[in-house]
N, C-alpha and C positions, 0 to 999 in steps of 0.2 A: 192712420198710420196703416195701410194694407200690403203685407209684405209678400202676396200670393197672388197678385191680380195678372191672368193669365195673357200674357203677351205673346209666349212662344209655348204652343203644344208640342210635348215631346216628341210626338210622331210627325211633324212637322217641322222639326229643326231641320235646315237643310246638310249642313255640318252632320248629322246622325248616317246623313247617304250616300256621302264622302270618303266615307272610313276605308281604310284598306284593311285586306283580309286579316292582317296580324294583330290587328288593333282592336276589332271587333270581337275577336279570339279572347283576349285581353279584359275586356269589357263583360264581356259571358264568362268569364271567370270570377270577376268582380261581384259580378250581381248573384250568383251563386253563393258568393260568399255573407251579403249583403242579406239576401233571403233566411240562409245556414243560420246567421247570427239571432233572427228576428226571431227563426224556429225557436231555439232553444232556450232564448228567453221567454216564448209563450208559454209554452209548456209549464214553464213552474207558474203562469200566470203573471209573468213579467214584460214589460217595455223597455224600448233604449231611452225612454225620458224618465221614467221611471227609477233607471236605475241610476243617473246622474243626481234626484235629489235625494236618493234613500239617505238615513243617519244625518242629514243636512238640517234637522229643524223645520220650523215655519218658512214656508214658499215666499219671499218679499220679488216684486217687482223692481227689477233692473239690478238686482244682485246677482254674481255669478254661482254656478253651482257646477261641479262641486267647490266648492269655498278653499281658494288658492289657485281656481284653474286647473286643467290637466297640460303636464309638459313632459314630452320624451327628451331627456338630457341627452340621446346620442342623432336623434335626427333633427330635434331644435323643434321639433312640430308643437303647436299650443290650441287647445279650444277651451269653451265653456257654455254653459247653457245660461240664458236667462230670457226673461219674458216683458215684452213693453204693454202698457194700457193701451187700448183702443186698437191694439193688432189683429182685426179680424180674421177670421177663421186659422187663425193657430193658439196654441198655447205659450210656445215660446220659440226660441230658434239656438242654434249651436253657430259659435263665431268660428271659424278656422284661422289659425294663424301660423307663419313660419319665423323665428326670432331669429337674430343676426349671425350667430355662431350657425345656423342652417343655411347662409344666404351665400352662395359662390361669390367672389370676391369682383369678378368682373361685371355682377348685378351693383349697382348703386342708387338708391330713393334718388328722388328731384330733390334738389337744393329748398329747402323749406323756407318761407317770407323771411324779412326780414323780424326778428324780437318776435318768430315762434317759441312756442314751446313746444317744437314734435321731439319724440323720442332722441337720444343721443347716444353713441359709443354702445353699451355693453344692451341698453334698450332698446333698439332700433329692432323694429319688426315690420313683418305685411303682414295683412289681412288679406286672405284667398276668398273667399265663400261664406256667405251664411246658407242656413240649412232650416225651413220653417219648417214646423211641427205642427200636426194638429193635437188633439186630447186623448187620442187615444193611443200616442207616441208612433206616429208615422207622420214619414216624411213627406211634406207638399208643395214646398216651392222654392228655389233657390234665390237668393237676391246679395246686391252689392252695395255697398257703402259710400259713403264721403268720409273721409279723414277724419274729423270731428267725432263723430260718431263713436269710433273706436279707439281712437286716440293712437293713431298707427302713424308708420311714415307712408307716402307714397311709393308706388315703382309703379313704371310701366307696365302697360296689360302683357305685353310681348314677355315682360322680366317676371310677372307674377304667374302665368301661364308655366314658365321655366320651372319656378319653385312647386307647382302642384305635383310633382311626382314624390317630392321629398316630405309630403304629409303623411307620416307614418306613427304611429303611437303603440310601439310594443311592446307594455308592459298590462298590468293587470290592473289597476287605479285607473277608475273606482267602478271599472267593470270591465272584464279582458272583452266581450264578445261587444258592448260599445265601443270602443275603441278599434276594434277587428271592422265592425260594421261603419264607424265614420270616416275611416283608412280608404275601406273598398267604395264607399260613395262616392271619392271624389274622382275613382277610377273611372264608378260606372256613369258618370253623369258627365266626363270630361266635357264632348264638343258643347252642351250647354254651359258649362264655367266658362269655356273658354269664350262663347259667343258674348256672354254676360260681362266679361272683363272688356272684350273690345268697344261694346255698349258705353260701359262706365266712363271708358276712356271719351268717347262721341261726345257722350250729352255733357260732361266735364267741360268740355273746348265748348260748344255752343253756349253754354253758361256762361262762360268768361265772356264770349264776345257779346253776348244779351246784357252784360252785366260788368264791363269794364272798370268801375270804381268800387267793386266788392273783390272779397277775399274769400275765392268759389270754395276751397277747402274748408273754410268756416263759415260756409254761410249755412244757419240755420233753416233756410229756406229749403234749401239742397242735401236731400237724406238719403234718399234710397237712390241710388243710382241706375240701377237696370235690376229687372227680375221675370221669371219665369214660374209655370207650376210645373210640377212633374209628378210621375207616377211609377215607381219601381216595375210593376206588373207590364204596364204598356212597354217601358224602356227595353224590359228583359225579353218581349216578344218582339217587337221592333228589332232589336238586335238578333234575333235567331231566324228570324225573316233574311233580314241581310246574308247572315253567313249560310242560311241556305242554299241562296241565289250567287254564291261564290263561284267561278270554276273551279273544277278540279285540277289540281297540280300534279 
């Protein structure tokens, strides 16, 4: 499984260059937050991934770190870190979610197939995006997954995009810098995330048309729905160039 195949290079994504000035400023501020969180950890010879694994004992593939996941009971955002054997180029990845109490009433998941075991009631949740990390604790990619991978409910791309702003982890467990970093990463890479979510839905529809006799949501041959490589430095540089090109108001 390769989560970081280069389908879209950061600086080549068309959506990045169609951003309004106000959105660019918000993303630049998020980039400053991302860099600062990594800086304060590096000063103590720490990194983003290591903060999630500290005091957790032996690191086992597929287990969630930290134990019990990270959940904010105000925003109802949730994340965990884990790794898969055979994921080339990465140490592991963060999965990010919004749980049902953080989902507005006008947003509903698609109806599950008959006799499915999708989450119900207070267990309903939406996966947002995953961040692939290298062995130095640096992000190298984004990807989306099929429903069965995370055991989520399925929400249309447009609805998941509406939920992205709601991902905020505003406490210090397991690490204040990591929580601020991950919250800011969803802002810094918002155009890529939106693009990947639309790609995700388009791929699902193509798969359904090609395999009408199979449940696409549970098909083990359909795992990674969309992916792209990322670079914090390149993203911030591109945003700063765009900001410099904005007309004076």
